[in-house]
C-alpha positions in Angstrom: -1.9 6.3 -44.4 -1.7 9.4 -42.1 -4.4 10.4 -39.5 -4.9 13.3 -37.2 -7.3 10.8 -34.7 -9.2 12.8 -32.5 -8.7 11.9 -28.9 -8.7 13.7 -25.3 -12.0 16.5 -25.0 -13.2 15.5 -28.7 -13.8 11.7 -27.8 -16.5 13.6 -24.8 -18.3 15.7 -27.1 -21.8 14.9 -28.2 -22.6 12.7 -31.6 -24.7 16.2 -32.6 -21.5 18.2 -32.1 -19.0 15.8 -33.2 -20.3 15.8 -36.5 -19.7 19.6 -37.1 -16.6 19.7 -35.4 -14.5 16.4 -36.4 -12.0 16.3 -39.2 -11.9 19.7 -39.3 -7.8 21.4 -40.0 -5.6 22.4 -37.4 -6.9 25.9 -35.9 -4.0 28.3 -37.1 -3.7 31.6 -38.1 -5.2 32.0 -41.6 -6.1 28.4 -42.0 -8.9 27.3 -43.8 -12.1 26.2 -41.5 -12.7 23.3 -44.2 -10.1 20.6 -45.0 -9.2 21.2 -48.7 -9.7 18.5 -51.9 -6.5 17.3 -53.3 -6.6 16.1 -56.7 -3.7 13.5 -57.2 -2.5 10.1 -58.2 1.0 10.2 -56.3 3.0 11.4 -53.7 6.5 12.9 -54.3 9.0 10.3 -52.4 12.9 8.9 -52.4 13.9 6.0 -51.3 12.7 2.8 -49.9 8.8 2.9 -48.9 8.0 3.1 -45.1 4.6 2.3 -43.6 2.8 5.4 -42.7 3.8 6.7 -46.1 1.3 8.1 -48.6 3.4 6.9 -51.9 0.4 6.5 -54.4 -3.2 7.3 -54.5 -4.6 4.0 -54.3 -3.2 3.7 -50.8 -4.7 7.0 -49.6 -5.3 10.7 -50.0 -5.6 13.4 -47.7 -9.0 14.3 -48.7 -10.1 10.8 -47.3 -8.4 11.6 -43.9 -11.1 13.7 -41.9 -14.1 12.1 -43.3 -12.4 8.9 -42.1 -11.8 10.6 -38.6 -15.0 12.0 -38.3 -17.1 8.6 -39.0 -14.3 6.8 -37.0 -15.1 9.3 -34.2 -19.4 9.0 -34.2 -18.8 4.9 -34.0 -17.1 5.3 -31.1 -14.2 3.3 -32.7 -10.4 3.3 -31.9 -9.0 3.3 -35.7 -9.9 5.9 -38.7 -12.5 4.4 -40.3 -12.2 3.6 -43.9 -13.9 5.1 -46.9 -14.7 3.0 -50.1 -15.7 3.6 -53.5 -19.3 2.7 -52.8 -21.4 0.9 -49.8 -21.1 -2.5 -52.2 -17.3 -2.3 -52.3 -17.4 -1.9 -48.3 -19.4 -5.2 -48.2 -17.4 -7.1 -50.1 -14.2 -5.9 -48.1 -15.9 -7.3 -44.7 -16.8 -10.2 -46.9 -13.1 -10.9 -47.5 -12.6 -11.8 -43.6 -14.6 -15.1 -44.3 -11.6 -17.7 -44.3 -12.1 -19.9 -48.0 -14.6 -22.5 -46.9 -16.0 -20.6 -43.6 -19.6 -20.0 -43.0 -21.3 -16.5 -43.1 -24.8 -16.4 -41.0 -26.6 -13.6 -42.8 -30.8 -12.2 -42.5 -32.7 -13.5 -45.2 -33.9 -9.8 -45.3 -30.6 -7.5 -46.0 -29.8 -5.1 -48.1 -30.2 -6.8 -51.2 -26.6 -5.7 -52.6 -25.5 -7.8 -49.8 -27.4 -10.6 -50.1 -26.6 -11.2 -54.4 -23.1 -10.5 -53.2 -22.9 -13.3 -50.7 -24.8 -15.4 -52.6 -22.4 -15.1 -55.7 -19.2 -15.7 -53.2 -21.3 -19.3 -52.5 -22.0 -20.4 -55.9 -18.2 -19.7 -56.6 -17.4 -21.7 -53.6 -15.6 -19.7 -51.4 -18.1 -19.7 -48.5 -21.3 -21.1 -47.6 -24.3 -18.9 -46.4 -27.0 -19.5 -43.9 -30.0 -17.5 -43.9 -31.8 -16.7 -41.0 -34.9 -14.8 -39.5 -32.7 -12.3 -37.3 -35.6 -11.1 -34.9 -36.0 -14.9 -33.9 -32.6 -14.8 -31.6 -33.0 -18.4 -30.6 -33.3 -19.3 -34.4 -30.0 -17.5 -35.2 -27.8 -18.7 -32.4 -28.7 -22.3 -33.2 -27.1 -21.6 -37.0 -23.7 -20.0 -35.4 -22.6 -23.4 -35.0 -19.1 -23.7 -37.3 -19.8 -20.0 -38.2 -16.8 -17.7 -39.6 -18.9 -14.2 -39.9 -22.6 -13.4 -38.2 -24.0 -10.5 -40.6 -26.2 -8.3 -38.8 -28.8 -5.2 -40.1 -31.0 -3.8 -37.3 -33.4 -2.7 -38.7 -33.2 -4.8 -41.8 -33.8 -3.8 -45.0 -36.7 -3.5 -45.8 -38.8 -5.8 -43.7 -37.6 -3.5 -40.3 -36.8 -6.2 -37.9 -34.4 -5.7 -34.9 -32.4 -7.9 -34.2 -30.6 -8.2 -30.4 -27.2 -6.7 -31.2 -25.4 -7.3 -28.0 -26.9 -11.0 -27.1 -26.4 -12.2 -31.0 -22.9 -10.6 -30.7 -21.5 -12.8 -27.6 -23.3 -15.8 -29.2 -21.1 -15.3 -32.1 -18.1 -14.5 -30.4 -18.5 -17.7 -28.2 -18.8 -19.8 -31.3 -15.5 -18.2 -32.7 -17.2 -15.5 -35.1 -16.8 -12.5 -36.1 -19.2 -9.8 -36.5 -20.3 -7.3 -39.1 -23.2 -4.6 -38.8 -24.5 -2.9 -41.7 -25.1 0.7 -39.8 -26.7 2.4 -43.1 -30.6 2.7 -41.7 -29.8 3.5 -38.4 -26.6 5.4 -38.6 -24.1 6.1 -35.5 -26.7 9.1 -34.2 -29.5 6.3 -33.6 -26.9 3.0 -32.9 -23.5 2.6 -32.1 -22.9 -1.6 -33.3 -19.4 -1.7 -31.9 -20.2 -0.9 -28.1 -22.9 -3.5 -28.3 -20.1 -6.0 -29.2 -19.7 -5.7 -33.6 -16.4 -6.3 -34.6 -17.0 -4.4 -37.8 -19.3 -1.5 -38.4 -20.1 -1.2 -42.5 -21.8 1.9 -44.1 -23.6 2.7 -47.4 -21.9 6.6 -47.0 -24.3 7.4 -50.1 -27.2 7.2 -47.9 -27.7 9.3 -44.5 -23.8 10.1 -44.2 -23.7 11.6 -47.0 -27.6 12.9 -47.2 -27.9 14.5 -50.8 -28.4 11.7 -53.2 -25.1 12.9 -55.0 -22.7 10.6 -54.4 -22.1 6.9 -54.0 -19.4 5.6 -51.4 -19.3 3.3 -48.9 -17.0 3.2 -45.7 -16.2 0.1 -42.5 -15.3 1.1 -39.1 -13.6 -1.4 -36.5 -11.2 -0.8 -33.4 -9.3 -4.1 -34.4 -5.8 -3.2 -35.6 -5.6 -6.5 -37.5 -9.0 -6.2 -38.6 -8.3 -2.5 -39.9 -5.4 -3.8 -42.0 -6.6 -6.5 -43.5 -9.7 -4.0 -44.9 -7.1 -1.9 -46.1 -5.4 -4.6 -48.1 -8.1 -5.2 -49.4 -9.3 -1.8 -50.3 -5.5 -0.7 -51.7 -5.1 -4.5 -53.5 -8.8 -4.4 -55.3 -8.9 -0.7 -56.0 -11.8 0.1 -54.4 -10.9 3.7 -53.3 -13.0 6.4 -53.6 -12.8 9.9 -55.3 -11.5 12.7 -53.7 -14.4 15.1 -54.6 -16.8 12.5 -53.4 -15.3 12.2 -50.2 -15.3 15.9 -49.3 -19.2 16.2 -50.7 -19.7 13.1 -47.9 -18.1 15.0 -45.3 -19.8 18.4 -46.1 -22.7 16.2 -45.9 -22.2 14.3 -42.7 -21.8 18.1 -40.8 -25.9 18.4 -40.9 -26.6 14.2 -40.4 -27.9 15.2 -36.6 -30.5 18.0 -38.0 -31.4 15.4 -40.5 -31.6 12.5 -38.4 -33.7 14.5 -35.9 -36.3 15.7 -38.6 -36.7 12.8 -40.6 -36.7 10.7 -37.3 -39.7 12.9 -36.0 -41.1 12.7 -39.6 -41.3 8.7 -39.8 -42.8 8.4 -36.4 -45.5 10.5 -36.9 -46.6 9.6 -40.3 -46.5 5.9 -39.0 -49.2 6.9 -36.5 -51.2 8.6 -39.4 -50.6 5.5 -41.6 -52.3 2.9 -39.1 -55.7 4.8 -39.3 -56.2 4.4 -43.3 -57.8 1.6 -44.9 -56.1 1.1 -47.9 -53.0 0.2 -45.4 -53.2 -3.2 -44.2 -49.8 -3.2 -42.2 -47.3 -0.2 -41.1 -43.9 -1.6 -40.3 -42.0 0.9 -37.8 -40.3 -0.2 -34.7 -41.2 3.4 -33.1 -44.6 1.8 -33.1 -45.3 0.5 -29.3 -47.3 -2.8 -31.3 -44.9 -3.1 -33.7 -42.9 -6.7 -32.7 -39.2 -5.3 -32.7 -40.1 -1.9 -30.6 -38.8 -3.3 -27.3 -35.4 -4.0 -28.9 -35.5 -0.9 -30.7 -36.4 1.3 -27.9 -33.3 -0.8 -25.7 -30.5 -0.4 -28.0 -31.3 2.5 -30.3 -31.6 6.3 -30.2 -34.9 7.0 -31.7 -36.4 4.3 -33.7 -35.1 5.9 -37.7 -36.3 7.0 -40.7 -37.6 4.1 -42.9 -41.0 3.0 -42.4 -42.9 0.2 -44.6 -46.6 -0.2 -45.5 -48.3 -3.0 -46.8 -50.9 -1.3 -49.1 -54.4 -3.2 -49.9 -54.7 -4.6 -52.9 -50.7 -5.8 -53.4 -48.7 -5.2 -56.0 -51.1 -3.2 -58.8 -52.6 -1.2 -55.8 -48.5 0.1 -54.6 -47.7 0.7 -57.9 -50.6 3.3 -58.2 -49.5 4.5 -55.4 -45.9 5.4 -56.2 -47.6 7.0 -59.6 -49.9 9.1 -57.9 -47.9 10.8 -55.3 -46.4 14.3 -56.3 -43.7 15.2 -53.7 -42.5 11.9 -52.6 -39.9 10.9 -55.6 -40.1 7.1 -56.4 -37.0 5.6 -56.5 -34.0 3.1 -55.1 -31.9 4.7 -52.5 -32.8 6.2 -49.4 -31.4 8.9 -46.6 -31.1 12.1 -49.0 -33.3 15.4 -47.9 -35.7 14.7 -50.3 -38.3 11.8 -49.1 -38.4 8.5 -51.3 -40.9 5.6 -52.1 -40.4 2.3 -53.8 -42.0 -1.1 -54.2 -39.2 -3.2 -53.0 -40.5 -6.3 -55.0 -40.3 -4.3 -58.4 -36.6 -5.4 -57.9 -36.1 -8.9 -59.7 -33.9 -10.2 -56.7 -35.7 -9.0 -53.6 -36.5 -11.9 -51.3 -39.7 -13.6 -52.0 -40.8 -13.1 -48.8 -41.3 -9.4 -48.9 -45.1 -8.9 -49.5 -45.4 -7.9 -53.4 -47.6 -4.6 -52.1 -44.9 -3.1 -49.9 -43.9 0.2 -50.4 -40.5 1.2 -48.2 -40.2 4.7 -47.7 -37.7 6.7 -46.6 -38.7 10.3 -44.6 -36.8 13.5 -45.8 -36.8 16.9 -43.9 -39.5 18.1 -46.0 -42.7 19.5 -44.0 -44.8 17.0 -42.5 -47.9 18.2 -43.2 -46.7 18.8 -47.2 -45.4 14.6 -47.5 -48.8 13.5 -45.4 -51.2 15.0 -47.9 -49.5 13.9 -50.5 -49.2 10.4 -49.7 -53.2 10.8 -48.5 -54.3 11.1 -51.5 -52.1 9.1 -53.7 -53.6 6.3 -51.1 -56.6 7.3 -50.7 -57.8 7.8 -55.0 
């Protein structure tokens, strides 16, 4: 794996600048502004392989390097990130750090794929899982005895609970557990979990980082060289590798991350305020609202409050489904984090926890005009 990992003046750049400048080719006469796409399955070499050589396409690709460098810089990591074929592949790589017979403590509300994957590993006897209310800090700490890994999401998917990352990370380390944070919802522009004590950060690059709903990718980030080596070994041996073209697209999408997050966060905040005024909405879940249970925690550890909000529609599942059928601009679809605004009733997914309300709609705000988004949502809710 060959990287030109940024340090020096680049480390002092603001995240808004770093997303644009990181991962660029060297400034040489007639050099391209953007890194090229390298399409190859193998690399020329003679003699016995030595560490650092690319060797084969399952181990390394020059197209991965700029994206991995840029993401590591955004997360404040001392080591390059690792890109994976999907977010779930990155999740599995992080779970591979759990020793046989270990214990994983996870939020009861998390990315559905993470919950199902961990449950499957538990059924196979590889480790056991303890699910917790991640907003209940004392309750989580009480479950850390004998734990091998604490898995965090903040805000959680889809209930938007906010975890006290630094407090929980300290407690987990005291108990001898690693800490992994899925930072997909927040992105490194809103939260930097490594600075709060996390050992590994996981991303579904598919979402905000790539930002255009056109690639499926994942990533892990760590500052620990040993953990990086273990994650890299997992990626190489399990073949969870990304296509060069998809990674190139993700880097191109990353360039506008700051602008997209700025716009979508502002829209989410205003929509949350307006939705509170509608009698058809029983509850608005958004950490930016002063009366939200996670507001004070979010204000302390986040740079903004994210671009996802949830509403509970009066009338339950049937009424919520009618809303998704009545919208014209909002796009009824799963996933999130693209330039387009998406809406989904989460309990339509068969594996969603039963503690998620039947009438809950998850809204991923995009970058469209606020007035247009509100008009469409209001007419769908008030029909």
